[in-house]
N, C-alpha and C positions, 0 to 999 in steps of 0.2 A: 380332172385333177394336179395329175401331172403340170398343165401348161398352166394353170392358174396358180399353182405353188409356186411355179417358175417365175410367173409374173408380179406376184408378193412378196418374192426374194428381191427384187430390187424395187420396189414400189417401199416395205416396211424394211427397217433396218434389222430390228430385233429379230423377223422369219429370215429374213440375209445372215446376220450372223450364225443361226440356226443348221442352217443351210437348206435345201429343196431333201435332199434323199431321209435324213432324216428328219423333217416336218413330214414327209409323207410314211414315215414308218410308225409316226406317230399316231399317223391318218388311220391309216389302216387297222392297226392295231385297236385302238380305239370302236373303229365302225364295227372288228370284226369279232366284239364282245360287246357292243351294246345289249343292256336287256330289255330292252322294249321289244327285240324282235324275239318270235320263237326260231333261236340259231340254230339248231339241229335239221330244220327242215329246209331253213334257207340253204346251211352247209353244202346238205344233199346235194340243191340244185345248182350251187356255185360251184363247187369241187374241182366238175369236167372244166369248168371254164377258167378258172383257177389254174390249172395244169394246165394247159393248153398254152393259155397267157407266158407261161414264164416257161414253157417248154421252149415257145417260137422266138420269145423279146431276148433269153440270154446270147444261144449261139450266131443270132444274126448281130446283137448290141460286140460280142469279141468279138466280133469276124469287123463288124465296122472300126473297131475302135483299136486293134490292132495295124489294119489299113494305114492307118495315119501314124504310126509309130516308126522312130529311126530304129534300127537292130545291131547296128555298125558296132556299137561298144558298148554292146550288153556286159556285165561284170561277171564274168563265167565262174572264178575263184570264188569271189564274195558269197554270191547267189548258192553254191554247192556248199559253203562254210555256214549261212544263214540256214540252209532246209537242213542237214544234220544234226545243226543244235537245236533245230524247231522238233524235229523228232526224238531227238534223246531229253527234251524238256518234258514232251508228253509220256516217254516211255517212266521218267522215272514219277514223275507225280503221280500217273495211271500206279504205278507198281507199292509207293508209297500210300497215298489212297485206300489200297484195297487192306493194308495191315491195319489201319486204322478206323474203317467201318465195316469191315467183312461179318465181323464177330454181332456188334452192334448193330446189326441191319438184318439180321436173324434168314437173312439168303442163303439156302445149301448152297448153292451154287453162283455166290460173287465173284467167281473168277471167269465165269461168262462175260457177265455185266463190263468186267477189265477190260477182256478181250474185245468185246463190242466198241469202247470210248475209245481204246488205242484204235480201232478204225477207220471209225467216224472222225476221229481229230487227228489222222495224220492221213485220211482221204475224206468220203464225204459220205453223204446216207444211204448211197448206192452198197459202199463196205459197210454201212452201218445191216442191213435189210440182207447182205450176204452172209453178215456172220451173224446174224441170228438161224439162218437156216443150216450152216458149218457146226455153229456150233449146239443147235437143238435148245435153242433159248423159248419158251412159252409167251404166247403172245401177251399178257399181262406185261411181264417183267419188260418183253418188248415196247408195248405202246407207252410204260412209262417212261424210259427210256429217252423214247424218240422225242415223246411232250417236253421232257423237262430239254433234254438239248436242244430242243427250239426255244423254249423262252431264256434259257440262261446263255445263249448264242447269241438270241436279240438284244440281252442286257448288256453282252459282252461291246458287241460292236456299238450301241450306242453309248457306251464308255469310250472308245475309239474314238468315236465323233464327232463327242462330248468335250473330251479332256484330256483321251490318252495321246493321240499326237501330239500336238504342243507341249505333254508331260516329257514322253517319252525324246523328244525331238532338245530338254534343256538337258537331259540326263545322259543321254547317247551322241555320240558325232551326228551332225546335220551335216550333209552334204548339198549346201543349197545350190538349184537346175540354175544356174547361166539364160536369165531373161533376152529373150530375143525382141527389139523391137518391131512394131505392126505395122505395116506397110498397110497400102490401100487395098491390096488384095487379103488383109486379115494376117494373121501368124501360121509363121512359117512350117506346114504342119510335118508332128516327126521333131520338128527342134524345139520345141520351148514346153515347159512344166506348162499339165492343163488348163486350160484358160479359167478362168473366175467366173461363177456364174453371170453376170452383168456382160461379160463377152459371149456365153456359151449362145447357141440358138441364133442370133443374129446374121442378116441375111442370106439365111441360108435358101428363099423365094424370091432372089434378086436372079433377075436372067445369069449374070454369071455363074453363080454357085448352082440354078435350081438341074440343069443339064446335068453336071459332074455330080449332085447331089444323089440323083436318079439313079447313075451310070455305078454307086459305090456302093446303094441299096441293092441294085440289080447285081454286081459281084460277090456280095457277101448271101446274096440266097445261093447265088450257085456254088457257092463255096460251102454253105452248110448242107444244102442238098445232095454232093460229093460225099458230104461226111454221113450224111445220114445214112447214104446211100451201100457207103463199103462197110457203116455196122450190121446193115441188115444183110449186105451181103457174106460178112463175115462170122457174124453169131445168132443172125435170124431173130434178131431183137434188137431193140437200140441199147446200143452200149457206151454210157458214159464216155470212156476211157476212148475207145476209137474217135469216136464224135468230137472231143474236144480237142483230141492230136492232132486232127486232121486237119478242124477248122483252123487250129494254132499254125500245124504245117504252112498251108497254103496262104491260110493270111499274111504268116511274118514272110514269105516268096514273092506273093505280090506288090509286099510291100516295097520290094527296091525297085519298081517299077517307075519310068519318070511316069506317066500317064497318071498312074495309082496315087502319085504324089501330088498332084493336080486337084486329088476331091479334095479339098481343103474343111469341109463340112462334115467327113461322113466320122471323125470325130464327137460332132456335137449330136447327127441322131442315134449313134451307138449308143451316147451315154444318155440321151433321152428314153432310148427302150429301158437300161439300168432306172430310171425314174419309175416308170411301169414295174419293172419288174419289183422293185424297191415297195410300192404300193400292196401289189398284189399278193406278195411275199409275209408281209404281214398279216395282210386279212386273213391269212390260214395260220394264223396264230389263236389256237381255242383256251383262253384260260381257262373257262368254267368248267373244263372236262378233264383236268388237272387233278389227280387225288391228291394233294399233298401231304393229308397223312399217312396214307398207307406207302407213300416213297418218299420220305424225308431223308431218310439215310442214301438214297437213288441220290435227289435231287442236292445235297449235302455234296454226296461225290462229285457227281456233275460241275456243282461250282468248282469245289476245289480244284478239281483238273484242269479248268478250261483259267481260269484265272490265277493257278498256282504255275500252269505250264509257262502261259506270259508271264509271270515274275522272273522262271527263274531262265527263258531264254533274253530276255532283257539279260543277267545277268552274263550271261556267256558272249551275247553281244558287245556288251562294256569290257570285258574282260580281251577279245579277241579284235575291237574297234571295228566293228562292225555298223554299219550308221544306222539312224533310227529308221527309216523308212523301208528300210530293206527289212529288217527285224520286223515289223509291224507288217508290210505284207504278208512276208514269211509265215506270219502263226496266224494271219485272217486267212493263209489258203490253203492251211492244213485246217485251223479250228472250224473254220466254215464252208472252206471247197470252193478252188478258183473263179466259181460263177462271179464271187463279193468283193474280186480282185477288182474291176475296173468302179465299182462302187467308193473304197476305199482309196485306187490311187486317186481319186478327183476328189476325194476329202482334202488327201494331201497337200492338191494340185500340183504333181508329178507323175505324171503317166509316164515316165522312162521306166518305172518299176511294174509296169503292168506283166510286160512279158518274164520277168520275174518270179510275179505272184501266180502269173498261168501256166508255168514249166513247171517248177514247184506243187504248184496242186494236181496236175495231172500225173506228175514221180510217184505225189500221193495218194491218191486213187489206184496207183499201179501194185503198188507194195500194201496195202493198208490190210487188205486179206492176211497175208502173208504173217503179217508183224501180229493182228490180232488173235492170230487161231496161236500163235505161239507162244505167247505172252499168257495169252489162258488155261495152256495145258503146263507151260513154268509153276504158275500160281495154283 
């Protein structure tokens, strides 16, 4: 399906304007919620396959994409400012939302929901699961929060890809990346912005690119394996913080080698894995299983948190003159997790922000649990 969608993007201008990632999102969520299938039976059979695909594609994709990037001029000060403002925005909105929705919801321990939202929107789903146990949240509440989070996060990503990126680039500073002319060898890896979908995936199987591409895939597998092994050795389980941090660190290190810089199609292969991930993760959203009546106030709280934090983050960015791309990638890394950073960076045609997004996302993973428990106890 991703290959077909990429081909359609090149042949049909309308689909090309929507983009491969957003198209695959729509296909995935529609396929997952067709009423002609017995969804529960299919879900039980497909869920292990979906988990395996998402678990395999993103670590490899992150490594392949990072191997193609140039990190010598990473704007550290601007990235840290964006991280601080992003987290502050989430804390402000979650706190305000608590006083708006707590009494109306009727939930006696609404502060625990607030704590989980702090964790998931400064870190990710692993933080949400951890805070469920740390705060002793009942299963029904956790399922509602997790289900609504997936739904509204999908709407949030769709908004960014459809109109958000263009909108924020108009109201905030937009640092246009310097274009590098393509030669017969293709775009110099790590020097230019992400290529358009017209240019991506071309000439991968030519004699010149085939062997270097295989080497890039092999190196990404080795890096991911080291990250997995280190995670298991230190925690006896797959720890997302250790895994992502190891993959990020090793991939950045290897990206400075001249031999790695010659692997010109590593970015293309990484982005193709992101397309697969996009389709599969969308197919895991089961709209029909969500009890909208029972959890209406939780749904409202989550919607208020996601879009409210984005709004406040944009205000901070405007005041302190942080560019639109850095602001967007920070918001995505915090609201969705670093796994979605390459996807949005590709939509922005700016892979220079990938390292910023992934680094911010990893920091969020590390401190999300602390912030979640702290805010829950304060409230």
